[in-house]
VMD Tcl script that builds the backbone (N, CA, C; Angstrom):
set m [mol new atoms 324]
animate dup $m
set s [atomselect $m all]
$s set {name element resname resid chain x y z} {
  {N N MET 1 A 0.839 -1.183 0.000}
  {CA C MET 1 A 0.000 0.000 0.000}
  {C C MET 1 A 0.885 1.247 0.000}
  {N N LEU 2 A 1.092 1.796 -1.152}
  {CA C LEU 2 A 1.911 2.993 -1.258}
  {C C LEU 2 A 1.013 4.150 -1.665}
  {N N GLY 3 A 0.987 5.178 -0.881}
  {CA C GLY 3 A 0.173 6.345 -1.172}
  {C C GLY 3 A 0.218 7.310 -0.016}
  {N N THR 4 A -0.392 8.463 -0.195}
  {CA C THR 4 A -0.343 9.483 0.844}
  {C C THR 4 A -1.126 9.094 2.080}
  {N N HIS 5 A -2.080 8.182 1.929}
  {CA C HIS 5 A -2.868 7.750 3.077}
  {C C HIS 5 A -2.595 6.305 3.454}
  {N N SER 6 A -1.555 5.714 2.873}
  {CA C SER 6 A -1.083 4.380 3.212}
  {C C SER 6 A -2.221 3.372 3.274}
  {N N LEU 7 A -2.364 2.686 4.369}
  {CA C LEU 7 A -3.361 1.629 4.510}
  {C C LEU 7 A -4.795 2.145 4.580}
  {N N TYR 8 A -4.979 3.453 4.809}
  {CA C TYR 8 A -6.320 3.997 4.993}
  {C C TYR 8 A -6.912 4.615 3.731}
  {N N GLY 9 A -6.188 4.632 2.627}
  {CA C GLY 9 A -6.672 5.246 1.392}
  {C C GLY 9 A -7.967 4.647 0.882}
  {N N SER 10 A -8.161 3.347 1.090}
  {CA C SER 10 A -9.376 2.707 0.596}
  {C C SER 10 A -10.600 3.016 1.447}
  {N N ARG 11 A -10.406 3.680 2.562}
  {CA C ARG 11 A -11.520 4.037 3.453}
  {C C ARG 11 A -11.915 5.502 3.353}
  {N N ILE 12 A -11.167 6.273 2.584}
  {CA C ILE 12 A -11.358 7.722 2.527}
  {C C ILE 12 A -11.981 8.122 1.196}
  {N N VAL 13 A -12.950 9.044 1.238}
  {CA C VAL 13 A -13.531 9.632 0.038}
  {C C VAL 13 A -12.773 10.933 -0.232}
  {N N PHE 14 A -12.129 11.014 -1.385}
  {CA C PHE 14 A -11.281 12.144 -1.734}
  {C C PHE 14 A -12.024 13.160 -2.590}
  {N N HIS 15 A -11.575 14.412 -2.567}
  {CA C HIS 15 A -12.100 15.444 -3.461}
  {C C HIS 15 A -11.292 15.483 -4.747}
  {N N GLY 16 A -10.084 14.973 -4.704}
  {CA C GLY 16 A -9.231 14.903 -5.879}
  {C C GLY 16 A -8.231 13.778 -5.714}
  {N N SER 17 A -7.890 13.132 -6.818}
  {CA C SER 17 A -6.946 12.030 -6.783}
  {C C SER 17 A -6.203 11.989 -8.106}
  {N N VAL 18 A -4.868 11.961 -8.043}
  {CA C VAL 18 A -4.036 11.863 -9.242}
  {C C VAL 18 A -3.112 10.666 -9.055}
  {N N ASN 19 A -3.156 9.722 -9.982}
  {CA C ASN 19 A -2.396 8.485 -9.868}
  {C C ASN 19 A -1.615 8.235 -11.151}
  {N N LEU 20 A -0.331 7.872 -11.018}
  {CA C LEU 20 A 0.459 7.576 -12.210}
  {C C LEU 20 A 0.216 6.150 -12.698}
  {N N ILE 21 A 0.296 5.170 -11.834}
  {CA C ILE 21 A 0.032 3.789 -12.214}
  {C C ILE 21 A -1.378 3.395 -11.782}
  {N N GLY 22 A -1.748 3.657 -10.535}
  {CA C GLY 22 A -3.087 3.308 -10.109}
  {C C GLY 22 A -3.432 3.863 -8.750}
  {N N GLY 23 A -4.718 3.977 -8.517}
  {CA C GLY 23 A -5.202 4.459 -7.238}
  {C C GLY 23 A -6.345 3.608 -6.740}
  {N N TYR 24 A -6.384 3.396 -5.427}
  {CA C TYR 24 A -7.448 2.618 -4.794}
  {C C TYR 24 A -7.981 3.450 -3.649}
  {N N THR 25 A -9.227 3.932 -3.775}
  {CA C THR 25 A -9.798 4.822 -2.775}
  {C C THR 25 A -11.172 4.327 -2.344}
  {N N GLY 26 A -11.692 4.945 -1.287}
  {CA C GLY 26 A -13.049 4.662 -0.842}
  {C C GLY 26 A -14.080 5.270 -1.767}
  {N N GLY 27 A -13.731 6.340 -2.446}
  {CA C GLY 27 A -14.621 7.035 -3.366}
  {C C GLY 27 A -14.044 8.387 -3.706}
  {N N VAL 28 A -14.690 9.087 -4.626}
  {CA C VAL 28 A -14.224 10.404 -5.057}
  {C C VAL 28 A -15.424 11.321 -5.225}
  {N N ASN 29 A -15.330 12.523 -4.677}
  {CA C ASN 29 A -16.301 13.592 -4.904}
  {C C ASN 29 A -15.544 14.741 -5.549}
  {N N GLY 30 A -15.275 14.644 -6.828}
  {CA C GLY 30 A -14.497 15.671 -7.516}
  {C C GLY 30 A -13.857 15.093 -8.757}
  {N N LEU 31 A -12.521 15.188 -8.847}
  {CA C LEU 31 A -11.781 14.776 -10.036}
  {C C LEU 31 A -10.789 13.683 -9.691}
  {N N GLU 32 A -10.780 12.621 -10.492}
  {CA C GLU 32 A -9.791 11.557 -10.330}
  {C C GLU 32 A -9.158 11.277 -11.686}
  {N N MET 33 A -7.829 11.302 -11.734}
  {CA C MET 33 A -7.097 11.019 -12.962}
  {C C MET 33 A -6.088 9.916 -12.678}
  {N N GLY 34 A -5.929 8.991 -13.623}
  {CA C GLY 34 A -4.975 7.909 -13.446}
  {C C GLY 34 A -4.281 7.569 -14.742}
  {N N GLY 35 A -3.002 7.219 -14.634}
  {CA C GLY 35 A -2.228 6.837 -15.813}
  {C C GLY 35 A -2.559 5.433 -16.289}
  {N N VAL 36 A -2.938 4.536 -15.406}
  {CA C VAL 36 A -3.280 3.166 -15.778}
  {C C VAL 36 A -4.655 2.790 -15.236}
  {N N PHE 37 A -4.912 2.973 -13.929}
  {CA C PHE 37 A -6.231 2.605 -13.420}
  {C C PHE 37 A -6.638 3.429 -12.203}
  {N N ASN 38 A -7.971 3.457 -11.994}
  {CA C ASN 38 A -8.610 4.039 -10.815}
  {C C ASN 38 A -9.617 3.022 -10.308}
  {N N ILE 39 A -9.503 2.651 -9.028}
  {CA C ILE 39 A -10.455 1.729 -8.424}
  {C C ILE 39 A -11.047 2.403 -7.192}
  {N N ASN 40 A -12.368 2.434 -7.113}
  {CA C ASN 40 A -13.069 3.032 -5.989}
  {C C ASN 40 A -13.981 1.995 -5.360}
  {N N ARG 41 A -13.882 1.835 -4.044}
  {CA C ARG 41 A -14.723 0.857 -3.350}
  {C C ARG 41 A -16.197 1.231 -3.393}
  {N N LYS 42 A -16.485 2.525 -3.325}
  {CA C LYS 42 A -17.884 2.980 -3.274}
  {C C LYS 42 A -18.175 3.905 -4.447}
  {N N ASP 43 A -18.764 5.067 -4.193}
  {CA C ASP 43 A -19.278 5.941 -5.243}
  {C C ASP 43 A -18.251 6.952 -5.759}
  {N N VAL 44 A -18.491 7.366 -7.007}
  {CA C VAL 44 A -17.731 8.448 -7.628}
  {C C VAL 44 A -18.729 9.494 -8.074}
  {N N ARG 45 A -18.514 10.732 -7.656}
  {CA C ARG 45 A -19.353 11.853 -8.072}
  {C C ARG 45 A -18.422 12.929 -8.613}
  {N N GLY 46 A -18.482 13.125 -9.918}
  {CA C GLY 46 A -17.595 14.089 -10.558}
  {C C GLY 46 A -17.055 13.506 -11.851}
  {N N VAL 47 A -15.748 13.651 -12.050}
  {CA C VAL 47 A -15.102 13.199 -13.278}
  {C C VAL 47 A -14.020 12.189 -12.930}
  {N N GLN 48 A -14.019 11.071 -13.644}
  {CA C GLN 48 A -13.019 10.031 -13.437}
  {C C GLN 48 A -12.388 9.719 -14.793}
  {N N MET 49 A -11.061 9.842 -14.892}
  {CA C MET 49 A -10.359 9.615 -16.152}
  {C C MET 49 A -9.214 8.642 -15.928}
  {N N ALA 50 A -8.970 7.764 -16.900}
  {CA C ALA 50 A -7.843 6.841 -16.814}
  {C C ALA 50 A -7.369 6.490 -18.211}
  {N N GLY 51 A -6.092 6.163 -18.324}
  {CA C GLY 51 A -5.536 5.727 -19.603}
  {C C GLY 51 A -5.935 4.310 -19.947}
  {N N VAL 52 A -6.286 3.476 -18.964}
  {CA C VAL 52 A -6.651 2.094 -19.229}
  {C C VAL 52 A -8.026 1.755 -18.654}
  {N N PHE 53 A -8.250 1.853 -17.312}
  {CA C PHE 53 A -9.583 1.523 -16.819}
  {C C PHE 53 A -9.960 2.257 -15.545}
  {N N ASN 54 A -11.290 2.393 -15.351}
  {CA C ASN 54 A -11.915 2.927 -14.154}
  {C C ASN 54 A -12.889 1.876 -13.632}
  {N N LEU 55 A -12.774 1.516 -12.356}
  {CA C LEU 55 A -13.716 0.581 -11.735}
  {C C LEU 55 A -14.344 1.253 -10.531}
  {N N VAL 56 A -15.669 1.201 -10.447}
  {CA C VAL 56 A -16.389 1.808 -9.337}
  {C C VAL 56 A -17.269 0.734 -8.708}
  {N N GLY 57 A -17.080 0.486 -7.412}
  {CA C GLY 57 A -17.869 -0.523 -6.706}
  {C C GLY 57 A -19.287 -0.084 -6.435}
  {N N GLY 58 A -19.537 1.207 -6.463}
  {CA C GLY 58 A -20.871 1.760 -6.231}
  {C C GLY 58 A -21.374 2.468 -7.473}
  {N N ASP 59 A -21.997 3.626 -7.260}
  {CA C ASP 59 A -22.567 4.401 -8.357}
  {C C ASP 59 A -21.563 5.398 -8.906}
  {N N ALA 60 A -21.671 5.667 -10.198}
  {CA C ALA 60 A -20.879 6.703 -10.847}
  {C C ALA 60 A -21.834 7.799 -11.295}
  {N N GLU 61 A -21.716 8.975 -10.705}
  {CA C GLU 61 A -22.539 10.123 -11.088}
  {C C GLU 61 A -21.599 11.184 -11.623}
  {N N GLY 62 A -21.725 11.497 -12.887}
  {CA C GLY 62 A -20.830 12.447 -13.524}
  {C C GLY 62 A -20.331 11.849 -14.818}
  {N N VAL 63 A -19.019 11.864 -15.023}
  {CA C VAL 63 A -18.440 11.381 -16.275}
  {C C VAL 63 A -17.296 10.426 -15.985}
  {N N GLN 64 A -17.311 9.277 -16.648}
  {CA C GLN 64 A -16.195 8.333 -16.609}
  {C C GLN 64 A -15.575 8.324 -18.002}
  {N N ILE 65 A -14.264 8.525 -18.082}
  {CA C ILE 65 A -13.567 8.550 -19.367}
  {C C ILE 65 A -12.388 7.588 -19.259}
  {N N ALA 66 A -12.270 6.653 -20.206}
  {CA C ALA 66 A -11.148 5.717 -20.182}
  {C C ALA 66 A -10.724 5.377 -21.601}
  {N N GLY 67 A -9.446 5.048 -21.751}
  {CA C GLY 67 A -8.940 4.596 -23.047}
  {C C GLY 67 A -9.359 3.170 -23.349}
  {N N VAL 68 A -9.710 2.381 -22.332}
  {CA C VAL 68 A -10.085 0.989 -22.556}
  {C C VAL 68 A -11.423 0.641 -21.902}
  {N N VAL 69 A -11.559 0.657 -20.549}
  {CA C VAL 69 A -12.782 0.173 -19.900}
  {C C VAL 69 A -13.237 1.101 -18.774}
  {N N ASN 70 A -14.547 1.339 -18.704}
  {CA C ASN 70 A -15.219 1.970 -17.570}
  {C C ASN 70 A -16.209 0.959 -17.025}
  {N N LYS 71 A -16.226 0.753 -15.710}
  {CA C LYS 71 A -17.192 -0.162 -15.102}
  {C C LYS 71 A -17.748 0.447 -13.836}
  {N N ALA 72 A -19.072 0.443 -13.699}
  {CA C ALA 72 A -19.731 0.966 -12.504}
  {C C ALA 72 A -20.964 0.116 -12.229}
  {N N THR 73 A -21.338 0.004 -10.949}
  {CA C THR 73 A -22.562 -0.720 -10.602}
  {C C THR 73 A -23.747 -0.019 -11.241}
  {N N GLU 74 A -23.870 1.271 -11.016}
  {CA C GLU 74 A -24.884 2.087 -11.678}
  {C C GLU 74 A -24.200 3.321 -12.233}
  {N N SER 75 A -24.476 3.632 -13.480}
  {CA C SER 75 A -23.920 4.820 -14.112}
  {C C SER 75 A -25.040 5.825 -14.289}
  {N N LYS 76 A -25.063 6.842 -13.432}
  {CA C LYS 76 A -26.104 7.864 -13.503}
  {C C LYS 76 A -25.618 9.078 -14.271}
  {N N GLY 77 A -24.452 8.953 -14.866}
  {CA C GLY 77 A -23.883 10.040 -15.650}
  {C C GLY 77 A -23.602 9.549 -17.054}
  {N N THR 78 A -22.414 9.845 -17.542}
  {CA C THR 78 A -22.009 9.471 -18.889}
  {C C THR 78 A -20.724 8.669 -18.831}
  {N N GLN 79 A -20.670 7.576 -19.571}
  {CA C GLN 79 A -19.471 6.766 -19.680}
  {C C GLN 79 A -18.930 6.898 -21.097}
  {N N LEU 80 A -17.662 7.262 -21.242}
  {CA C LEU 80 A -17.012 7.381 -22.543}
  {C C LEU 80 A -15.793 6.473 -22.535}
  {N N ALA 81 A -15.626 5.651 -23.568}
  {CA C ALA 81 A -14.460 4.765 -23.614}
  {C C ALA 81 A -14.053 4.507 -25.049}
  {N N GLY 82 A -12.772 4.261 -25.260}
  {CA C GLY 82 A -12.280 3.871 -26.576}
  {C C GLY 82 A -12.552 2.408 -26.861}
  {N N MET 83 A -12.892 1.616 -25.831}
  {CA C MET 83 A -13.116 0.189 -26.016}
  {C C MET 83 A -14.467 -0.263 -25.445}
  {N N MET 84 A -14.710 -0.126 -24.117}
  {CA C MET 84 A -15.910 -0.719 -23.534}
  {C C MET 84 A -16.392 0.045 -22.304}
  {N N ASN 85 A -17.723 0.142 -22.156}
  {CA C ASN 85 A -18.392 0.671 -20.970}
  {C C ASN 85 A -19.306 -0.414 -20.413}
  {N N VAL 86 A -19.271 -0.612 -19.092}
  {CA C VAL 86 A -20.102 -1.635 -18.460}
  {C C VAL 86 A -20.814 -1.026 -17.265}
  {N N SER 87 A -22.120 -1.240 -17.178}
  {CA C SER 87 A -22.908 -0.823 -16.035}
  {C C SER 87 A -23.944 -1.903 -15.782}
  {N N SER 88 A -23.977 -2.420 -14.557}
  {CA C SER 88 A -24.902 -3.516 -14.270}
  {C C SER 88 A -26.202 -3.045 -13.644}
  {N N GLY 89 A -26.357 -1.755 -13.452}
  {CA C GLY 89 A -27.582 -1.224 -12.878}
  {C C GLY 89 A -28.162 -0.158 -13.782}
  {N N GLU 90 A -28.697 0.885 -13.180}
  {CA C GLU 90 A -29.249 2.011 -13.934}
  {C C GLU 90 A -28.173 2.572 -14.851}
  {N N THR 91 A -28.532 2.830 -16.095}
  {CA C THR 91 A -27.540 3.240 -17.076}
  {C C THR 91 A -27.889 4.589 -17.675}
  {N N GLY 92 A -26.923 5.503 -17.624}
  {CA C GLY 92 A -27.045 6.780 -18.297}
  {C C GLY 92 A -26.455 6.638 -19.698}
  {N N PRO 93 A -26.154 7.743 -20.358}
  {CA C PRO 93 A -25.566 7.673 -21.698}
  {C C PRO 93 A -24.219 6.937 -21.680}
  {N N GLN 94 A -24.037 6.053 -22.641}
  {CA C GLN 94 A -22.785 5.333 -22.806}
  {C C GLN 94 A -22.294 5.561 -24.228}
  {N N ILE 95 A -21.037 5.919 -24.387}
  {CA C ILE 95 A -20.459 6.139 -25.707}
  {C C ILE 95 A -19.154 5.354 -25.754}
  {N N ALA 96 A -18.999 4.449 -26.712}
  {CA C ALA 96 A -17.789 3.644 -26.804}
  {C C ALA 96 A -17.386 3.476 -28.257}
  {N N GLY 97 A -16.091 3.264 -28.484}
  {CA C GLY 97 A -15.607 2.984 -29.832}
  {C C GLY 97 A -15.942 1.570 -30.271}
  {N N VAL 98 A -16.171 0.650 -29.321}
  {CA C VAL 98 A -16.420 -0.747 -29.670}
  {C C VAL 98 A -17.707 -1.286 -29.056}
  {N N ILE 99 A -17.862 -1.290 -27.708}
  {CA C ILE 99 A -19.016 -1.971 -27.103}
  {C C ILE 99 A -19.494 -1.254 -25.842}
  {N N ASN 100 A -20.813 -1.264 -25.630}
  {CA C ASN 100 A -21.450 -0.801 -24.402}
  {C C ASN 100 A -22.269 -1.948 -23.837}
  {N N VAL 101 A -22.146 -2.189 -22.536}
  {CA C VAL 101 A -22.939 -3.209 -21.875}
  {C C VAL 101 A -23.704 -2.532 -20.751}
  {N N GLY 102 A -25.017 -2.570 -20.811}
  {CA C GLY 102 A -25.838 -1.958 -19.789}
  {C C GLY 102 A -27.071 -2.780 -19.511}
  {N N VAL 103 A -27.379 -2.957 -18.259}
  {CA C VAL 103 A -28.588 -3.674 -17.869}
  {C C VAL 103 A -29.406 -2.697 -17.042}
  {N N PRO 104 A -30.214 -1.848 -17.696}
  {CA C PRO 104 A -30.987 -0.873 -16.932}
  {C C PRO 104 A -32.018 -1.528 -16.037}
  {N N CYS 105 A -32.152 -1.007 -14.847}
  {CA C CYS 105 A -33.142 -1.512 -13.878}
  {C C CYS 105 A -34.265 -0.503 -13.769}
  {N N TYR 106 A -35.476 -0.952 -14.009}
  {CA C TYR 106 A -36.634 -0.074 -13.903}
  {C C TYR 106 A -37.533 -0.574 -12.792}
  {N N PRO 107 A -38.100 0.320 -12.001}
  {CA C PRO 107 A -39.028 -0.116 -10.955}
  {C C PRO 107 A -40.263 -0.779 -11.559}
  {N N GLU 108 A -40.748 -1.788 -10.873}
  {CA C GLU 108 A -41.931 -2.483 -11.386}
  {C C GLU 108 A -43.185 -1.889 -10.815}
}
mol reanalyze $m
mol bondsrecalc $m
mol representation Tube
mol addrep $m
């Protein structure tokens, strides 16, 4: 665990995060940029960008941008990718160069 918050980074929700190889946080309320990957245990609200992939364990509200893959439980914003966007819950706009996977959930 190398980072400014050491072992506690995965428990903290940050307002900003910049990662060269990768970052693992509790969540982001603001801007997150990564050279290879961004992984968030919970929600992301704002903008998340990565050169390879973004993974969100909770909801993504805002914009996810990746050169390869964006994945969120629910995407309530916009997902943009050069390769693939995946959302297993409520799905907002998805734009990809190759494939979008979305399973929208509607109340019955």
